[in-house]
N, C-alpha and C positions, 0 to 999 in steps of 0.2 A: 394099417389103418388107410382106408378106402378114403378120397375125396373130392366132394364133390365138383370144387372149382377150386384150380390155384391160381392165385394173380402174380402175373410176371412181370418185372421192367427190366429195360435194356440201360445200361449207362457206361460211358465213355468208350463205344465202339465206332468204329472210324464210318465216314460220310458213306450214305447209300448201304451201310450195312444189310439191313432189311430184306436185299435184292441179291444179297451171299449165302451160298449154300451153308455157310457155316450157320446164318439166321434157322434159316429150315433144318441142318442139325437139331439144335437145339430144341425147338419148337414141337419138331415133330418126331425125331427119332430119340433123344437123351428124355424126353417128355411124351412119348407113346403112350397111348391109352389113357392119358390125362387132358381133362377139358381145364384150358388154360386162359385166363381172361388179362390182356396188355395192359396195363396204367400205367401212370406218369408219377405217383404216387408211392405211399409207402406198398412194399407188396411181400407176398410170399417167398419168391424167388426174386433176386435181383441177380441179373447175369450181367460180370463188370469186365471190361478189356484193358488195355493199356494205353488208350488213345486219348487221356485223360485222367484228372485226378480228384474226381467230384465223388459227393458223397454214393455211399452204396444201401440206399433204405430197403429191406428186404430181411427177414426172419432168417432166410438162408441166402449168402451170398457166394454165386457162382463166379470165379473167374473163368474167363474162355481167352486163352493164350495160342496162340497161330504161330505169331512170328518170331525172331529168336530176339526178343526183348526181355529186357530182365523185368520180373515182376514180385509186389509186396505181397507173398503169399500169406502171411501171417493176418491179412485184410479179411481173408476169404475161410470159409468152413469147407469147401469146396473147389474143385479146378477141373477144367479138362485141358489138356496140353501134350506136348511131345516127350517131357519129362518124364524117367522109367520109375521113379520112385510113385509108391503108393500114398506117403505122408511126407509132404514140403511143410516145415514150419508149422504144424501142427491142420494142415488143410489136406483132405482128403482127395485124390489125384487122380484122374483116369486118362489113360495113356491113350490119344487118340490122336495122332498126328494128321496134319491136313490134308495128305494124299487120301485117306482114311474117311475122311468127311466129306470130298468132292466127288471121289469117286466109287464106284461098285465094284469091290475089287475081286468079286466072283466075275465078272465079267471078264478078266484079264487073264483069265485060262485058258479062253481061247485067243485066235489072233486071226485077222482078215488074210487073204492070200497074199502071197508077196508078187506085189506087182506095182514098181516103183519106178516112175520115170526121171526122178529130179534126186538131185543129190542133196543138199544140209539145206535145213532151214534155223533161222536163229528169231523168236518173236519175245521182244523185250523192251519195257518202256523205261526202266528204272536205270540210270546211267551210273549208277552208284557203286558197281563191282568191278574193281579194276581186273580181277582174275578173269572174269567171264571176258568183258571188253577187248583183252588181252590176246586170249586163246580165240575168241572172233576174228581178230587179225591178222593171229597167224595160220588159221585155217583157210582165210581168204586167200592166202598168197600161196596156196595151193588150186583153191577154185573157188570163184563164185559162193557166196553162202548168201542165200535169200531170206536178206533180214525183213518180216513183216512187220514189226513193232512199231512203236514209234521214235525209237531210239536205233539210229544206225540204218534208218527207213532206207532201201535201195530199190525199191519197188514201184513206188512212186503212188502208193494206197497203203492205208494201215488196216490189217486184220479185224476186224470187229468178235466180240466175245470174251467172255471173262473166265479163267475157271474149265470148268467143266462144256462151257458153251460150245455148239456145234461149229462156230466162226472159226475156231483155233484149231480144233480136232478135223475140220475138212480139210484146210491150210496143211493141213501136217501131214495128211494120208498119202499125198503123192509124194514125201522124201523117204529117202535110206535114213537119214541122219538127220538128229536135232541137236542141237546145244540147249541142254537142259540143265544150267546152272543153278543153285540156288545163291539170294543177295547178299551171303556169308555162310561162314562154315563152325557147325557146332554138333556135336556128338547128337544124334537123334531127331536135330530139327531137319524132317525129310517134309516138303510143301508136297504143293499139286505138281510139281514141274516134271519128275520122272515119270510119276502116273499118266501126265496127258500126253507124252510121248505113247506111252505104250497102248492108252487107248484108242491112238490113232493109229496102231501098227507101224509105229516109225522107229527106231533102237535111239533111245536114249546117249545121249553123250553127257553124261554125270560128273558133275563135283558140287561137294557142299557139307552133306551127311557122312564123317568118315567112318561113320559105322552101317551107312546103308543095307550092306548088304544083312542084316538082320532080317530086314523085311523081302527084298529082294538080290534076285540070282544074278551074281556078279558075271555070269558066263552070258545073262543076255544084254547088256548094255557095254557101253564104252565108259570104264572107270577113270576118269581123269584125274586121278592123284598125284600122276608123274605126267605134266601136259604136254612135255616133247615126247611122250611115249603113247601118248593119248593121239596125237594127230599122226605118228607113224601108223599104229593100227588103223585109225581113219580111211587113210590113203592106202593101204593096203588091201582092206576090205573093199574100198571101193573100185580096185583094180582087180577083185577077184569074184565073181558072184558066187562059187560056189562056197567061200569061205565065209561071204555073208550070210547065204542060205543056211550053212551051219548053226550061225550066230542067232539069227533068226528064229532058228527052229527051238532054241532053248526057252523053257516056260520063263516068264516073268518072276514068278513070285516062289519066295523059298517054300519049303515043305513046314506047316504048321501057321502062314501066315493068317490066313483066315481066320482060322480059332483065334488068335489074340485081337479081332476085330468082330465078336458074333454078337447079336442080339443078345443071349443068355448076361455075357457080360455088363452091357448099357442097361440091363433091366434089375441088375443087382445093384448096379450103382443109383439107379434112380429110385429103387426100392428105399437105400441107404438113409438117399438124400430127402426124401419125402416124410420118411421117418421120423426127421426132426421137427416137422411142421405139427407132430402129435397126433 
């Protein structure tokens, strides 16, 4: 059934969420071809996240879960998350990890020319991942790693831009490697970090999702499951331009990844959600 207008409210999101790619995804892609009216009161659809526990005043309640946090799915009718199950505690789930929200995956099928003058980048503001911090220290003993974020900054200036903004992408383009570790590790929890490196044409050194090869070709990046082995691999590639070029020539995506995040899949989920409005 077509709806002339659908009222939407957002609850329990992070500060500044309106400027985030997630907000654009929910309002323009998930609800594509739907005229929406943003309200602060009772709505047809209440999008909720995990940065609070307030009421969800919506006929339909849809969870947006982008982080590796626990959530009470039973409060919701629908959800958008990295989880693989289609039904979680009675909640209809759309599997759509952050990397597929912040980046156009089709654009990752091509790569810029291999012309890198710098070694390795590190753009981090959150200091609370011990594994990531220790890897930065270990690799820095081999060569200086340029830290352009607020944490461990050694450049004298901080990189502007968040997620897919050009500030970070432009910074990464000159580097052969980027330490692209998640804040924590959990199956299928894969944020924008690995795709951000790929969008810049920079080989990610990745840690986090233990099944990241579901989506990304493990021959195209450094997978730091064994961090000592990853350090050795980075050092070897840094000293062997031909080996680095061979790795860089590998496709970023696994076969079939694009099909997992198709417009048709979004349209089917949207139709199911809006059908609940009658």
